[in-house]
Each structure stands twice: as structure tokens, then as C-alpha cells.
C-alpha positions, 0 to 999 in steps of 0.5 A: 500500500502506498503512503502508509503511515509508519508504525513502531514495528516497521523499524530496526535492522536487528541485533548488533554483532557483539550482542548476538555473539553473547546470546548465541554463545549461551543460548542456542547457536543454531537458532539465534544465528537465524541465517538458515532457519528464519523466514520473514513473515509479512502480511497486510490486513484491511488498511486505508490510504494515509495523508499525503503529507506522511512519509513512508517508513525509512529503510534505515534504523536510528543510530545504533549508538543511541544510548539507553534513556535515563530512568524517568517516572514519566513514560507517557502511554507506555505501560509498565512491564508486568510481573510475569515469570512465564516466557510466552506470556511475557513475550505476548505482553511485550509485543503488544507494548511494542505495537502500541503507542500514542503520539498525542500524549507521549514524546519519543523520549518518553516512548524510549524510556518506557520501553527501556523499563521492559529490558533485562538489567543484565547488560551481557544479554540486553540488546537495547539497539534492537529494541530502540530501533523499533522507534522512528527517528525524531523527525518522523515521530514529530510528523506522526505527532502532527497527525495525532497518530496512535496505535493499539494492538491485539495479540492472537498467539505466542509460541516457541519456534520449532527450531528453538524447541528442537535445539532445546531438546537437543541440549536442555542444559543450554538454557540454564546459562542465561535463561533466554527463551525465544518466542514468536508472537502474532497479532494485529495492529490498528493505527488511527490518525486525524480526519478519520484515517486509519488502518489495520495490519497483521504483525509478527515478531520474534523476541528473546526473553530472559526468565530466570527461576523465581524472577520476573521475565524481562526483554533481552532483544528482538530478532531481525526476522521472524521464525515460526 
């Protein structure tokens, strides 16, 4: 569809090399390499033409060197991370958070700060670049705000990809180093803007979620592609 309004889930080039190496080393190398087992899942549902003043999504992500935001008590419409210790449930909540935003009452800095609260505090495994890359650059965020653009999301299901389950079956002890689980989530995003504009699109996302025993889960990274 031409001139479609951009959404947060359209951005990001993927994991940085050093973070990928760290995660691969302690989780499941065969899965997180993604080169041979990942298939990109795309698809569009019912949608409508965006205002002519809105630019399409850029092909490049924000700077990979963008620092994590300072802690803040204000995160606009971004929900706080839930206290969940089950990987699939947490991944579904995280995906819904990433697919939802409201430029009417949330600045870009607030969006980033709110998202950062979902991240694991273990810096060895936290790939903030892959997550912050979901947010448009400041200029595009401002243009979205000019149109009062906001989005809600409905998650339909979440599951462990078959490659992850197979790798875990082959080496059950691999998970006990970092307790990082790979989860694919599917859902639908509804975007709304001024003058009755709007659209809906199917979404899919593969997340790395850290869930240590007797602790709440946290987001570690987003995969650059989707694996089922």
C-alpha cells in the first residue's frame, strides 16, 4: 500500500554483532544465528490510504549508538512491564507494548524510556539497539505527532519456534546459562490518525526473553526476522 503511515514495528535492522555473539554463545547457536532457519513473515490486513503529507517508513534504523534513556517516572502511554515469570506470556505482553503507542500524549523520549523499563538489567544479554530501533527517528515521530497518530494492538498467539524447541531438546542444559527463551508472537495492529484515517495490519515478531527461576521475565532483544 502506498503512503502508509509508519508504525513502531516497521523499524530496526536487528541485533548488533557483539550482542548476538553473547546470546548465541549461551543460548542456542543454531537458532539465534537465524541465517538458515528464519523466514520473514509479512502480511497486510484491511488498511486505508494515509495523508499525503506522511512519509513512508525509512529503510534505515536510528543510530545504533543511541544510548539507553535515563530512568524517568514519566513514560507517557507506555505501560509498565508486568510481573510475569512465564516466557510466552511475557513475550505476548511485550509485543503488544511494542505495537502500541500514542503520539498525542507521549514524546519519543518518553516512548524510549518506557520501553527501556521492559529490558533485562543484565547488560551481557540486553540488546537495547534492537529494541530502540523499533522507534522512528525524531523527525518522523514529530510528523506522526502532527497527525495525532496512535496505535493499539491485539495479540492472537505466542509460541516457541520449532527450531528453538528442537535445539532445546537437543541440549536442555543450554538454557540454564542465561535463561533466554525465544518466542514468536502474532497479532494485529490498528493505527488511527486525524480526519478519520486509519488502518489495520497483521504483525509478527520474534523476541528473546530472559526468565530466570523465581524472577520476573524481562526483554533481552528482538530478532531481525521472524521464525515460526
